[in-house]
N, C-alpha and C positions, 0 to 999 in steps of 0.2 A: 474276257478270260475269268469267270472264277474262279481264283487261283489258293486265295484264304478260306479260312472254315467259315467268320463270317462276312461273303464276300461283298455285304452293302455297305459293310462299317469299315474295308480296306481300306487299310491306308499304307501299306508297307509298298516297298520300293520294290517289286521280282525284275530278277533278269533272268529270259527263258530264250536258253541256243538250243537247238535245233542237236538231237540224241542220234537218230536215226530211225530208218523205216521200219517197219515189222508186218513181213508178211504172213498174216495169219487166215484161217480155215473162214473163210465166211465173210474176211475184211482185210481192207488193212489197215496199220497200227502206225502212229509219227511219234514218235519216244521223243521229249523233251527235255531237257534238264531243267531244274526251274530251282535259281539259287535266289534267298530271304537272308542280304545283308547282313550283320547283327545293330542290334538297336533303329531307331529313327535317326536321321540325317539332323534333326532340330534339337533333339535329347540325349543328354548322356547318365546315364542309370548305375543302380548299384547290381542291378539286371541284365545281363545280355547273353543274347542266343539269335543262331545263324543254322543255319544247313539248309541244305540242297532233295530236291529229290526229284527222282526218274519219273517222268508220267507216262502216260502210252494215250493218248485222244483218238478218238475212228470216224468219220461218217457216216455212222449205222444210219438204218431205214426211221428209228423214231432223229434221227438225228445228229446233232457229235454228240460222243460222248467221251467221257475219263473212263478209259477202262483200269487204268492202275496206278497208283502211286504211292512209291517204292524209296524212302528215307534211306540218300545214301552218306548225306554227311551231318551235322550238327556236332557246334559245339554251346556248352550252357553254362552261363557264370553266374555266381552269387558270391557279393562282398556282404557280407557285416560285420559294423562294429564292436559290436556287445552282445557276445565276444569275437574278439575279433579271429575270425573263421571261416572262410570264403572257401566256395564249391565248386568245384570245376569236374561238366562232365562231356566225352567224350565221344561220340558213335563214329561209325565207317564201317562203309558196307559197298563191296563188292558184285554190279550183274553179269551176272551169264545167263546165255538164251541155247538154251535145247533148238534146235528143229528136226523137222520131222524130211523122209526120205524125201521131198518135196520141194526142200527147200524152207519150210512155212514156220514160224517159228509158235511152239505146242507149249512152252517152260518157261517161266523165267523163276532163276535162282537166285537168290539176293546172299550173300554170305558175309558175315555182320559181326562187330566184336567195338563193344561198351567198358569204360568204361569212370567210374566216381571217384574222383579226389577231393579230401579237404586238405585248405591249404591252412596253417593256425602259424603264427608270430612270437619270436622273440627277437623284440626290439625291432628292428627290421628285416631278419633272418627269418624267411621264408623257408618253409618246414614241410613239405608236401606229406600224402600217404593215403593210400589206393583203399577207399573204404568199400569197392565192388567192383568187380570185374564179370561181362560175360561176352560170350560168343556162341554161334549158332549157326543157323543154316534155315534163312525158309523159301518156300516152294512155291510157286504159282500156277497154275493149267487151264491152257487155255481151252474153254469149253467151247462150240463151236453152237451148239443148238441152241442158248444162249447171250453168246455175243457176250460173256464176262469171264471176265478170269477168276480163280476162284482156291483160296488158298488149301491148298492142302496144308492139314494139320497130322 
């Protein structure tokens, strides 16, 4: 199952966990929680990225297709020795489902918060400060005619 952006060269070890079934008009989706652990087990470096996505797949007439991918967690960190400044980005999102009267999922809502921090050092003492924060809500509507989720802007 292609999970990375470059499936041919993807050497990431993913953890895939069943999340839930999604009854949709015209299809039946399966939501999976896909976790990408920090770093590669063989190498350690100044950059670290880990994350989790909530992905919906369905068996459609054209074959198995990924219908939606929403980032639910991301932790990025970067370390620089010259000057000694570390940066950390933390992103969290909560998924909720909106259902119709037939109990079919018609919309996926992701409520998120992201925070970016820089950490400078005075000797061994870390001095973190927040560079930016943002919060919001993303909406994805199920479109039965084309059998896909469409982001509502």
